[in-house]
Wavefront OBJ file of the C-alpha trace (Angstrom):
o trace
v 149.733 48.075 175.039
v 153.593 47.863 175.119
v 153.805 46.736 171.349
v 151.983 49.672 170.016
v 154.232 51.926 171.839
v 157.531 50.595 170.432
v 155.631 51.078 167.105
v 155.025 54.299 167.614
v 159.029 54.811 168.771
v 160.184 52.766 165.812
v 158.190 54.511 163.352
v 156.673 51.675 162.286
v 153.383 53.127 161.721
v 154.221 55.818 159.106
v 153.273 53.657 156.218
v 149.403 53.946 157.776
v 149.449 57.796 157.905
v 148.126 57.499 161.672
v 149.356 58.104 165.159
v 148.717 55.956 167.929
v 145.176 55.729 168.436
v 144.102 58.987 167.052
v 143.142 58.499 163.295
v 144.437 61.520 162.614
v 146.912 61.781 159.680
v 150.681 62.582 160.359
v 151.780 65.712 158.678
v 153.327 65.829 155.253
v 157.258 65.896 155.534
v 158.101 65.009 152.350
v 160.106 68.100 151.454
v 161.684 68.265 154.943
v 162.596 64.906 154.265
v 164.305 65.086 150.998
v 166.066 68.523 152.523
v 167.230 66.403 155.267
v 168.726 63.494 153.288
v 170.573 66.144 151.118
v 171.784 67.975 154.356
v 173.129 64.671 155.705
v 175.552 64.937 152.592
v 176.859 68.066 153.950
v 176.887 68.558 158.050
v 177.569 65.793 160.502
v 173.950 64.374 161.010
v 172.216 66.565 158.560
v 172.329 69.434 161.297
v 174.236 72.681 162.216
v 173.307 72.222 166.235
v 172.410 68.432 167.431
v 169.204 68.888 168.930
v 167.625 69.947 165.382
v 168.066 66.181 164.251
v 164.774 65.357 165.998
v 166.458 62.151 167.612
v 164.374 62.277 170.547
v 161.091 62.566 168.943
v 159.243 61.231 165.817
v 160.378 61.557 162.367
v 162.610 63.622 160.586
v 163.498 67.430 161.121
v 161.106 70.189 159.966
v 162.622 72.489 157.773
v 161.390 75.763 158.392
v 160.701 78.427 155.579
v 159.248 81.433 157.463
v 157.926 82.640 160.825
v 155.325 85.548 161.527
v 153.850 86.643 164.683
v 153.393 83.361 166.878
v 153.498 81.011 163.562
v 156.273 78.941 161.696
v 155.473 77.214 158.176
v 157.481 74.247 157.214
v 158.840 73.254 153.623
v 155.784 71.228 153.193
v 153.461 74.392 153.976
v 152.419 72.889 157.521
v 151.550 75.844 159.965
v 152.162 75.872 163.359
v 151.766 77.897 166.651
v 155.314 78.361 167.670
v 156.471 77.884 171.499
v 159.998 77.375 170.617
v 160.644 81.096 169.461
v 164.090 80.473 168.308
v 164.879 78.958 171.613
v 163.524 81.925 173.577
v 164.838 85.092 172.118
v 161.827 85.961 169.856
v 159.943 87.855 173.022
v 158.151 89.502 170.362
v 157.472 86.555 168.111
v 158.748 86.306 164.398
v 159.381 88.861 162.021
v 158.512 91.627 164.088
v 157.731 94.888 162.383
v 159.712 97.281 164.562
v 162.733 95.085 164.445
v 162.520 94.648 160.784
v 162.442 98.127 160.016
v 165.044 99.070 162.141
v 167.400 96.244 160.721
v 166.445 97.215 157.218
v 167.340 100.925 157.999
v 170.517 100.196 159.190
v 171.618 97.624 156.782
v 171.279 100.514 154.102
v 174.479 101.713 155.439
v 176.419 98.511 155.563
v 176.447 95.325 157.529
v 179.999 94.810 159.332
v 182.552 97.440 159.992
v 185.096 95.740 162.756
v 185.042 99.272 164.092
v 182.898 101.170 166.681
v 179.470 102.429 165.871
v 176.972 104.754 167.509
v 174.531 101.865 167.762
v 176.822 100.048 170.167
v 176.708 103.191 172.506
v 172.939 103.515 172.077
v 172.214 99.562 172.952
v 174.347 99.640 175.820
v 172.946 102.825 177.368
v 169.336 101.377 176.977
v 170.512 98.213 178.711
v 172.457 99.836 181.633
v 169.972 102.828 182.185
v 167.227 99.951 182.689
v 169.353 97.291 184.339
v 170.985 98.545 187.927
v 172.427 95.426 188.379
v 175.652 95.896 185.927
v 177.476 99.148 185.358
v 179.651 98.316 182.362
v 178.712 95.418 179.304
v 180.817 94.123 176.836
v 179.093 92.914 173.492
v 180.029 89.579 171.983
v 178.401 87.195 169.393
v 176.676 84.459 171.445
v 175.794 82.990 174.793
v 178.538 80.611 174.798
v 180.966 83.415 174.175
v 179.702 85.557 176.507
v 179.807 82.501 179.147
v 183.597 81.666 178.131
v 184.648 85.322 178.329
v 182.926 85.673 181.810
v 184.889 82.500 182.972
v 187.914 83.772 181.707
v 187.465 87.280 183.388
v 186.626 85.631 186.792
v 189.715 83.654 186.459
v 191.717 86.902 185.895
v 190.163 88.918 188.398
v 190.542 86.404 191.192
v 193.831 84.813 190.022
v 192.345 81.711 190.634
v 191.629 78.766 188.135
v 188.804 76.332 189.214
v 184.891 76.877 188.507
v 182.012 75.474 190.582
v 178.841 74.530 188.235
v 175.680 72.254 188.759
v 174.932 69.302 187.360
v 172.339 69.680 184.407
v 172.838 73.153 183.892
v 174.392 74.322 180.244
v 176.269 77.456 179.812
v 177.216 76.921 175.940
v 179.974 74.661 174.478
v 182.508 76.095 176.241
v 185.324 73.118 176.845
v 185.750 72.973 180.580
v 181.804 73.465 180.968
v 180.632 70.519 179.021
v 180.780 68.470 182.204
v 177.389 66.939 183.122
v 175.764 69.747 181.017
v 171.952 69.646 179.825
v 170.191 70.211 176.889
v 171.415 68.081 173.658
v 174.064 66.358 176.067
v 171.209 64.841 178.251
v 168.879 64.369 175.194
v 171.337 61.952 173.701
v 172.071 60.368 177.251
v 175.829 61.833 177.399
v 177.394 63.686 180.216
v 180.366 65.360 178.615
v 181.805 65.556 175.239
v 184.640 64.083 173.559
v 187.301 66.470 172.519
v 187.286 68.002 175.811
v 190.847 67.584 177.569
v 190.667 66.067 180.897
v 192.821 68.728 182.551
v 190.309 71.115 181.325
v 187.490 69.183 183.215
v 189.734 68.682 186.042
v 189.165 72.466 186.548
v 185.505 72.281 186.789
v 183.617 71.077 190.064
v 180.197 69.620 189.556
v 177.560 69.366 192.448
v 174.097 69.067 192.594
v 171.599 71.889 192.625
v 169.696 72.645 195.710
v 172.752 70.682 197.975
v 174.470 73.564 200.082
v 176.294 70.930 201.859
v 178.400 69.939 198.432
v 178.775 73.636 197.734
v 180.266 73.998 201.115
v 182.569 70.614 200.854
v 183.733 72.085 197.654
v 185.042 75.461 199.164
v 186.465 73.325 201.985
v 188.228 71.005 199.604
v 189.376 73.401 197.105
v 190.201 76.449 199.600
v 191.308 79.483 197.600
v 191.216 77.708 194.228
v 187.521 78.009 193.223
v 187.360 81.461 191.028
v 183.569 81.390 190.692
v 180.327 79.796 191.081
v 178.105 79.762 188.160
v 174.746 78.966 187.642
v 172.073 79.406 185.046
v 169.536 82.214 186.511
v 167.137 79.493 186.383
v 168.241 76.307 184.974
v 166.196 75.823 181.865
v 168.429 73.820 179.681
v 167.489 70.826 181.407
v 163.895 70.817 182.237
v 163.012 74.159 184.138
v 164.575 73.590 187.625
v 163.249 76.530 189.682
v 165.409 77.341 192.543
v 164.360 78.339 195.976
v 164.976 82.059 196.702
v 167.093 80.635 199.860
v 169.712 78.735 197.943
v 170.303 81.334 195.651
v 171.071 83.902 198.515
v 173.051 81.055 199.889
v 175.229 80.560 196.937
v 175.339 84.726 197.156
v 176.980 84.370 200.522
v 179.135 81.513 200.113
v 181.109 82.840 197.414
v 181.461 86.175 198.680
v 182.881 84.570 202.078
v 185.210 82.623 200.298
v 186.302 85.403 197.939
v 184.979 83.957 194.981
v 182.605 85.238 192.267
v 178.783 84.649 191.678
v 178.250 84.330 187.753
v 174.611 84.313 186.776
v 174.279 82.733 183.082
v 171.141 84.920 182.092
v 171.474 83.938 178.003
v 167.566 82.174 178.640
v 166.235 84.475 181.603
v 168.151 87.886 181.318
v 165.199 90.179 179.701
v 162.778 87.217 179.543
v 161.872 87.141 183.154
v 162.207 90.879 183.256
v 164.618 93.560 182.246
v 166.687 92.636 184.882
v 166.058 88.892 184.539
v 166.385 86.523 187.294
v 168.870 88.309 189.259
v 165.800 90.820 189.971
v 163.793 87.866 190.456
v 165.596 86.338 193.461
v 166.894 89.980 194.493
v 170.260 89.060 194.407
v 173.294 90.846 192.729
v 175.978 88.706 190.904
v 179.230 89.636 190.098
v 178.946 89.084 186.542
v 175.663 88.091 184.500
v 175.653 86.964 180.898
v 173.208 87.458 178.236
v 172.247 85.930 174.833
v 170.224 86.483 171.655
v 167.265 88.100 173.222
v 169.514 91.427 173.238
v 169.797 91.080 169.478
v 166.038 90.405 168.444
v 167.163 86.516 168.076
v 170.444 87.978 165.521
v 173.493 86.609 166.502
v 174.980 88.450 169.605
v 175.787 87.898 173.409
v 177.005 90.028 176.151
v 178.348 89.901 179.836
v 178.526 92.673 182.542
v 179.817 93.671 185.567
v 180.727 96.363 188.245
v 183.209 99.277 186.833
v 185.737 97.498 188.923
v 185.434 94.062 187.637
v 185.070 94.870 183.675
v 188.383 97.167 184.044
v 190.189 93.782 184.077
v 189.074 93.315 180.412
v 191.517 94.526 177.680
v 192.541 97.155 176.528
v 191.907 98.539 180.093
v 193.067 95.420 181.893
v 195.027 92.031 181.341
v 192.041 89.622 180.470
v 191.998 89.473 176.544
v 188.612 89.261 174.724
v 188.270 90.250 171.277
v 185.562 89.693 168.216
v 185.456 91.247 164.916
v 181.526 90.646 164.973
v 181.276 92.156 168.526
v 178.955 94.812 168.256
v 177.817 94.386 164.876
v 175.490 97.168 163.512
v 172.743 95.021 162.446
v 172.535 92.966 165.374
v 172.494 96.295 167.500
v 169.764 97.661 165.417
v 167.420 94.787 166.014
v 168.655 94.805 169.991
v 167.582 98.534 170.136
v 164.246 97.931 168.569
v 163.426 95.132 170.686
v 164.435 95.931 173.870
v 162.909 99.519 173.433
v 159.823 97.501 173.213
v 160.273 95.283 176.291
v 161.320 98.727 178.405
v 157.892 99.925 178.164
v 155.617 100.090 180.806
v 153.759 96.924 181.830
v 155.004 94.586 178.884
v 156.315 91.956 181.329
v 153.176 92.161 183.758
v 151.196 91.663 180.384
v 153.233 88.849 179.230
v 153.625 87.047 182.226
v 149.969 87.112 183.170
v 149.181 85.573 179.665
v 151.667 82.955 180.390
v 150.163 82.334 184.163
v 146.604 82.018 182.733
v 147.721 79.556 179.771
v 149.766 77.128 182.142
v 146.875 77.383 185.003
v 144.205 75.832 182.644
v 146.618 73.080 181.894
v 147.137 72.451 185.429
v 143.403 72.325 186.091
v 142.767 69.762 183.096
v 145.885 67.249 184.375
v 144.551 67.660 187.778
v 140.706 66.991 186.970
v 142.091 63.658 184.822
v 144.216 62.701 187.427
v 147.225 62.554 184.984
v 150.766 62.102 186.259
v 151.850 65.521 184.461
v 153.031 68.543 185.929
v 153.503 72.067 184.229
v 156.356 74.258 185.532
v 156.474 77.775 184.724
v 158.388 80.983 185.669
v 157.344 84.499 183.904
v 156.967 83.214 180.092
v 158.966 80.396 180.507
v 157.109 76.866 180.847
v 158.200 73.181 180.846
v 155.810 70.090 180.665
v 157.212 67.039 182.900
v 155.338 63.781 182.819
v 155.608 63.265 186.578
v 154.017 64.270 189.765
v 157.324 65.543 191.407
v 158.192 69.098 192.137
v 161.545 68.654 190.448
v 164.432 70.927 191.231
v 167.386 68.955 190.294
v 168.658 67.161 186.817
v 168.758 63.893 188.812
v 164.995 64.010 189.602
v 163.850 63.945 185.986
v 162.857 60.451 184.882
v 164.545 59.226 181.613
v 161.571 57.148 181.154
v 159.158 59.673 180.937
v 160.808 60.957 177.842
v 158.927 58.058 176.233
v 155.388 59.824 176.869
v 156.925 63.241 175.536
v 157.852 61.469 172.074
v 153.898 60.629 171.708
v 153.050 64.140 173.139
v 155.159 65.995 170.737
v 154.089 63.939 167.567
v 150.327 64.591 168.398
v 151.186 68.097 169.077
v 152.920 68.408 165.651
v 149.714 66.946 163.879
v 147.375 69.544 165.674
v 149.763 72.556 164.452
v 151.628 73.151 167.831
v 155.535 73.305 167.844
v 157.445 72.716 170.729
v 161.141 72.233 170.850
v 162.087 68.665 170.147
v 163.202 67.401 173.343
v 161.401 66.610 176.462
v 163.923 68.108 178.138
v 163.612 71.623 176.555
v 161.426 74.716 177.975
v 158.787 76.297 175.960
v 158.326 80.101 175.869
v 155.178 82.287 175.102
v 156.065 85.517 173.102
v 153.923 88.887 172.981
v 152.374 87.781 169.560
v 150.784 84.739 170.916
v 146.980 86.016 171.343
v 144.082 84.479 173.324
v 142.915 82.504 169.922
v 146.275 80.848 169.784
v 146.662 80.101 173.464
v 143.144 78.648 173.677
v 143.726 76.358 170.444
v 146.925 75.358 171.737
v 145.215 74.384 175.066
v 142.692 72.208 173.087
v 145.671 70.664 171.361
v 147.596 69.975 174.721
v 144.349 68.314 176.164
v 143.803 66.108 173.268
v 147.262 64.797 172.967
v 147.533 64.235 176.838
v 144.249 62.323 176.304
v 146.091 60.277 173.923
v 149.366 59.568 175.742
v 147.555 58.438 178.637
v 145.376 56.192 176.784
v 148.377 54.628 174.962
v 150.477 54.362 178.215
v 147.603 52.452 180.048
l 1 2 3 4 5 6 7 8 9 10 11 12 13 14 15 16 17 18 19 20 21 22 23 24 25 26 27 28 29 30 31 32 33 34 35 36 37 38 39 40 41 42 43 44 45 46 47 48 49 50 51 52 53 54 55 56 57 58 59 60 61 62 63 64 65 66 67 68 69 70 71 72 73 74 75 76 77 78 79 80 81 82 83 84 85 86 87 88 89 90 91 92 93 94 95 96 97 98 99 100 101 102 103 104 105 106 107 108 109 110 111 112 113 114 115 116 117 118 119 120 121 122 123 124 125 126 127 128 129 130 131 132 133 134 135 136 137 138 139 140 141 142 143 144 145 146 147 148 149 150 151 152 153 154 155 156 157 158 159 160 161 162 163 164 165 166 167 168 169 170 171 172 173 174 175 176 177 178 179 180 181 182 183 184 185 186 187 188 189 190 191 192 193 194 195 196 197 198 199 200 201 202 203 204 205 206 207 208 209 210 211 212 213 214 215 216 217 218 219 220 221 222 223 224 225 226 227 228 229 230 231 232 233 234 235 236 237 238 239 240 241 242 243 244 245 246 247 248 249 250 251 252 253 254 255 256 257 258 259 260 261 262 263 264 265 266 267 268 269 270 271 272 273 274 275 276 277 278 279 280 281 282 283 284 285 286 287 288 289 290 291 292 293 294 295 296 297 298 299 300 301 302 303 304 305 306 307 308 309 310 311 312 313 314 315 316 317 318 319 320 321 322 323 324 325 326 327 328 329 330 331 332 333 334 335 336 337 338 339 340 341 342 343 344 345 346 347 348 349 350 351 352 353 354 355 356 357 358 359 360 361 362 363 364 365 366 367 368 369 370 371 372 373 374 375 376 377 378 379 380 381 382 383 384 385 386 387 388 389 390 391 392 393 394 395 396 397 398 399 400 401 402 403 404 405 406 407 408 409 410 411 412 413 414 415 416 417 418 419 420 421 422 423 424 425 426 427 428 429 430 431 432 433 434 435 436 437 438 439 440 441 442 443 444 445 446 447 448 449 450 451 452 453 454 455 456 457 458
């Protein structure tokens, strides 16, 4: 049994073209393999973002040629039902016709000006008129940039330096926040990044999620030094660590009590759980909220927003400098207008979340009947699969050894035409483009794959 698992992990079975005990051939990866070998000549590790290297799962990375609706096609012609959705922002699916048409229309007039356009006003009005948690917004070019700017704003507004974050929460590759982060860092067994000066990391206080005492002790130890608490709206870069409402409200109260700000990083959850994101889900009003690519239909864009008072600290009104040539890029604004117009329609989230709930409930019923040590976490249209029976709320509760089962699981799903993110720490997403037919096919593939995983692991 142990030897068979080792063979799967080491790739020794590749020559036979079969996986584990399925007798089902591996998908063709010849062209993707050739492209990967070529890419390694140009890029560190052959990729431009670490998790894409497939180091945590079987085989070489898949090079994608096109996407449409809920489907992806790779360079070898393999077709997949996609639950990565470009890591979340494609809530309407790939190549949505309304987004494509709006972007094509705007591109006829140029693609970048480095100057204001009416499109920025239109998208901002669409967001602010449907989101009562913020009063002003600033567009940037990525979620990382949004968080970086929000941190600078918090420090400038409070005139304090330290930031309190939570272990396992990922806030982009900002130097001072690459401390016990999640996502690719955990995937590769690291807790911080080389190249980050100790002096930067020293300004970041890291505590465990769901630990009120640790938060209170941090404020006692660093009295009048903490500019802000930052937390993902729902931590979703290191598993899906759904926090209790009481803990989130505690963070709101303790930050206000200590004259610190509360920052909600909603790069994943913003406009995904609802138009007002996790903040509305938890019925809490953060001081600053950050958003990511979902507001650009998947194009490079981000934003941060707050009250008029706090945002008045941003240049050119205030002393906190932040700028960007591509901020408010017209093509990204056009995509955002098309996408968010659809999301703002009555019943959009109700229908999407109902579809996701039915999907995850079916998997729960199957695993319960089989008595598998497998748990499905979901909130809205976000889900996460864990080879565990625990109710996981913190990064420390995730068993690294369980990722060996995920590696088999991921391979079996690929062979059945289902694409998940290539790491067991990553979450999955359901889009409006996923129909009942695709979801039924996916459930069957998941059931078959789980049977293989638990049969192999016995």
